[in-house]
N, C-alpha and C positions, 0 to 999 in steps of 0.2 A: 312303767319305766320312766316316763317324763316327770312324774311327781318326785321320784327319789333321786333323779340325776343331779340336782343342785347339792343335795346332801352328800352324795357319793363324791362329787368333784371336790368339795371342801375337805373331806377326809383324805382323799388321795393326795392332795398337796402337802399333807403332813407326813407322808410316807417317803422314805429315802429311795426305795426301789421304784423302777418305772412300772406304771400300770396303764393298760389300755382296756377299755370295755367296748365291745362291738355288739351289734345285733346279728341275727342269723345271716344277713346278707353282707356282712363285713363293714357296715357303716359304723364309723367311730362315734360313740356316744360320749365317752369321757376319755381324756388322756392327760396325765399330769406332766409337769415340766420335766421331771426326771426321765420319763419315757421318751420325750422329744429329744432330749440331750443325748441319751444312750443310743438312739437310732439315727444320730447325726442329722436331725431335722431342725430347722430354724425355730427359735423360741416363739411362742405365741402364734404358731401356724399349724394348728391341729389339722391333720388330713381328714378329708371327708370319709374316705374309705381306706382300709388297710392296703388295698391294691395300689394306692397312690404313694406308698412308702418306697422311695427309690433306692434306699440304701440296702435293702434286702427284700427278697420275695417271701414275705411272711406267710402268705397263704400256702405256698408250696412247702415251706419248711414245716409248718404245722401238719399238713397232710401227710408228708413222708414220715414224720415222727409218730403220728397216730397209727399209721398202718404198721410201722415197725414194732410198735408197742402193743399191737393187737387191740387198739382202742377205737378202731373204725371198721365197719364191715366193707364188703366189696363195693358198695355204692358210696363209700366214704361218709356214711352216716355215723356220727359220733355217739358213743354210748354213755357219755357224761362224766367219765373218770378223768382226773387231771393227769397230765403227762409232763415230763421234764426233758429238755434237750438243750444242748450247747451249740453255739454258732460263733464263728470268728468273723467279726464285722470289720472289713478293711476301710479305714478312713484315709484322709489326705496325708496325714503325718504319721499315723500309727494304726495298729490293729487292736480292736477291742475284743475281748473274749466275754461273751454274754451267755448267761444261762436263762432260758425261758421256761416258765411253768404256766400251763394253760389248760382250760377245760370249759365245757359248756354247762351252764346252770339254768334252772327254771326260775321264772319270775313268779313269786307267790301270788295266787289268785288270778293267774293269767296263763294262757297257752303259749305265750311268747317265751323265747329263750334268749339268753345272751352269753357271749364268750368273754371270759376274763383272761387277760394276758399279763403276767407279771415278769419283769425283766430285772435281772441282777447283774451288775458289773463284776466279773471275776478275773479281770486282767491282772490284778495284784497277786491273787492266789495262783493263777496260771503261770505267772512269771516265777513265783517261788517254787511251784512244782517242777518247772523246767530246770531251775537252778539245782534243785535237789536231785533230779534225775541226772543232770550233767555231773554233779558231784559223785554220785554212785558210779557213773560210767567212767569217770576219771580215776576211780580208786582212791579218792581223797576222803578222809574221815575228818569232818569238821562240823561244828555248830557255831563257830565263831562268826559274828556279824561281819567283821572285816574280810574274812576269808570267803564268806558267802557272797559278798559284794564283788570280790575278785572273780569268783566263778560266774556271777551274773554278767559282769563285763566281758569275760572271755566268751561266754555263750552268745552275747549280742554281736560280737565282732567276728565270730568264727566264719560266717558265710561271706564276709568281705574279702577283698584281695589285698588289703593293706598289710604292710610289714608290721610285725609286732616285736617289741623288745620286752622280755621278761627279766625283771631285776629282783634279786633277793639272795640271801645267804645260801651257801651250799647246804643241800639236804632239805630245802623247803618245798620241793616238788615241782620245780620248773620244767623238768623233762616230762613228767606226767601231764602237766597242763598243756604243754606244747603238743603232745600226742593227741589229747582230747580235742584241742582246737582243730587239728587236722581232721579228726574223725567226724567233726560236725561241720566241716567246710564243703565247698563244692568240689574239692579235689579228693574227697575221702576214698574214692576207688582207685586213686593213683598212689605212687610210692611216697613214703615218708622217710627221708634220708637224714640220719643223725650224724653230726660231725662234732667231735670233741676237739675244739681248736687248741686247747691247752695240752693235749696229749700228742700233738704232731710237732716234731722238731721243726724249727724255723726254716731250715733248708728245704723241707719237703712240703710246706704248706701250700705253695702255689701249685705244685703238681697234684697234690691231694684234692684240692678244690676244683682245679680247672683241667686236669689231665695233662698228658704229654704225648709226644710222638716219638717213634723209634729214633734213637741217636741224639735225643735232646740233651742227655748227659750220660755218663759212663755206664750206669746200670739200666738205662732205658733200652731194653732189648726188643721191645715191641710197643705199639701204640696202646695207650690206656686212657679211658674216659675218666673224667673227674667226678666229684660228688655232685656238682651242679648239673652236669649232663645226665647223671644217673637219676636225678630228681625231676627231669623234664616232665611237665604237665602235673607234677605233684608239689610237695612241700619239702624244703630243706631246712633243717634245724641246726643253727650254728651255736653250739653251746660254748660258753666262755669266749664269746666273740671279741672281747677286749684283749685277748692274747694274740690276735693276728698282728704280725709285724707291720710297722708303720709304712714300710716301703711297698707292701702289697695292698694297702687299704684303698688306693686309687683304683686298682684293678677290680677289687670287690665292689666298690662304688659303681663302676661301670656295669658290672654284671647285674647289680640290683636295678640300676636306673634304666639301662638300655636292653637288659636281658640278652647280652652277647659278650663274648670274650674270645681269646685265642688260647689254644693249648700251649704249654711250654714247648719251645722249639718249632712252632708253626706260625705262619702268617695268615692262615685260613680262619675266618671268623665263624664261631659256633653260635647259633641262636637257640635260646631255650625259652620255655614258659614256666617259670618257677615262682612259687610264693615263698617268702623268707620269714622264718620265725627265728629270732636270736635270743640269747640269754647271757647274763653276766652276774657274777656274785659280788661285784663291786659297782659303785656308782660310776657309770661311763661318763656322766657329765663332768665329774672331777678329772677323769683322764683327758677329756677335751680341754679343760682349763689348764692342765699341766702339759698340753701339747704332745701327749702320747697317743691321741686318737683324733682322727680327722673330724672336724665339726660337720662337714657336709655328709660324711658317711653316717655319723651319729644321727643326724636328723632324718636320713633316709631309712635307717633301721628302726628308729623310734617314732614312726608315724603314730602308732598307738603303744605307749609305754604302760606296762602293768607291773606294779610292785607287789611282791608276795611277802607278807609279814613273817618274821621268824617265829619259831615256836614259843620263845619266851614272852612274846607279846600276846599270846593266846593260850594261857595256861589251862583254861577250861577245856581245851581239846586233849590235854594229856590223858585223863582217864579214858576217854573214848579211844584214843590211839593205843593205850595199854591193852584194852579189851580186844581191839582189832588185831594187834600183833600176836597176842596170846592165842586167839582163835586160829590164826594162820600157823602158828607153831604146833598147835594141837593137831591140825590137819597133816603136819609133817611127821607126826609120831611122838611128839612130846606129851607128857602127862596131861590129861584133860580135867583133872580135879585139883588144880593149883589155884590158890587164892592170893590176893595181894592185901597186906595189912594196911590199916589207915595211915600208920606212920610212913610206910614205904611210898604210898601214893602222895602224901604230903611232901615228902622229900623230893619226889620226882616233879611235883608241881612247882616247887620253889627253885629247882635247879634251872640255870639259864640256857642249857642245851646249845652250846656253841656248834655242835654238829647237827642240830635240828632234828627232824623226824628220823633221819638215818641213824643218828646216835641213840635216839630213844628206842628204836627197834633192837639195836644191839643190847641196850640196857635191860629190856624186857627179857630177852633170851638169857642174858647173864643171870638175872634174878631167878628165873625158873630153874636153871641148872643148879643154882646155889640155894634153892628154897629148903627150909627145914620144916619137917612135919607138914608138908604140902602147903606151906604158907610162905610167900615172899615177904620178908620183913625188911626193914631198912638195912640190916646187917647183910642181907643177901645181895644188895645192889653194888655196882662197881664203886671202887674206892673214891673216885672223883665226886660221885654223888653223895656218898656217905660223909665225906669231909667238907662238903660245900658250905655247911652252916656257918663256919668260922669266917668265910669270905663273903657272905651274903651282903652285908651292909656296904662293904667296900666296893663291890661290883655295882650296886645300885647308886652309889655316890657319884659314879661317873669318872672316877680317878683313872684316866687312861693308862698312865704309866704303871700303876699297880696292877691293873688288869692284864697288861701286856707281860709283866713279870710273872704273873700267875700262869698265863698261857705258856710262856717260855719254860717254866719249871715243869708244867704238865707234859708238854711235848718231849722235853728231854727225858723225863721219867719213863715215858712210854718207849722212846727210842732205846733207852738202856734195857728195858724189859725184853725187847724183841731183838737185842743185839744189833741195833742200827738198821734193821730191815724196814725201809720206808713203806713198802707195800703192806707189811703186817702192821706197822705203826698207824697207817692211814685207816686200816680196817678197825683197829682197836679204838681209834679216836672217833670213828663214825663219819669220816670225811674221805674224799677221793684223793689220790696221790698228788694230782696237780695242785689241789688246794693246800695240802700239807707242804708241798715244796714252796709255794708262795708264802705261806705263813712262816716257814723256816727262814726264808730270805728276809722277810719283813722284820722278824724278831732277832736277826743276826745269828741264827744257829747254822754254823758252817759244818756240813757233813764231811768235809775233806780234812778237817783238823781234829785229831784225837784229843781228848781231854776228859775231865770228870763229867762234863755235861753234854759232850758231843762226840760220839764214837766215829771212828774211821770206817767207812764201808763203801 
């Protein structure tokens, strides 16, 4: 062993994995720099014996692994076969996920035996595995690097108590992500309360969030707890938080900051323990600059801001999502032998998807219903997607006025088709009603004035 040790040491330093070689008593004969670094040991300080490695009890880890693999008898005598086991090594700043492979070997021409221990850093692979598991648990279908990074960040911060602000267009999956953050948090066994702030009339927002007492207003015939109180010890998800009236934002700030508030009509303080996740389909920072949203509330909500990219920025996900939605439809009783033509998939990948994933799901269903000869062709797709080719260059040019005009025409066309019913129009467009209402206001579509482009309803 002494004769070959210098040769082994020279070779070991050229190997990226960590390597330890010990005798039968655990005395370390060789150890490369990679092994010292992976085991959180100071450089150039080779331990004399594996029992001196303070970062982990390597002797016990090997013994347990060998017994569980059947590679040691009742007296812990090794049979010579190599085994593999994983161990999470906690460091000062982070946890390393290590894979160990070890076994006992004979020295040629001698009765002595030595143990080889090889160590591989699998922290990166473990993190990726965790992200992919998180993705599957969230019901999110993506292979896009930007989206995987979003999921990785969400997974990292799930166990914290920090407030999270999810920003992204309607239909990008903000609600799904909020639910999964809660499921991976310390509050996972408590309630997850969802509030669509845009769906609550301004006059009822305060009562809905914080509750009221009997007699607080005309229709308050009994005491009622609000959503914050309902979420005590759990998580509250404030969707479209930017729609909360400015006059109530100071009360919301106090609820976040001090975890206390008063019900409407009461002077008794209610204390809660609630984690807040909020979402907005517009840039709240712009609302702050326009003095429509309090800056102190924004900073309290956006301790950790996460931006979810729209579907048009990750076209590679479109084929995956088509398959995912088709499988879901087949489980609901739709034909199981429908295929999508290359032209149809190309059209769908080129389309900008203003309604994002929600709109794509509707388009897949539309295509299956209109398929000819069990094939979804470009002719089977919704008219907006079929006709998009002519406007493709103008959309990419960034001409905002032209894009808005196209959106205006598109919304008016759908409104005419459904006789002005906003609920049906929103479903047809693949967006929610509150988003449709905001788009109509922004584009100057007045539902109260009859005309060729805007019906009275």
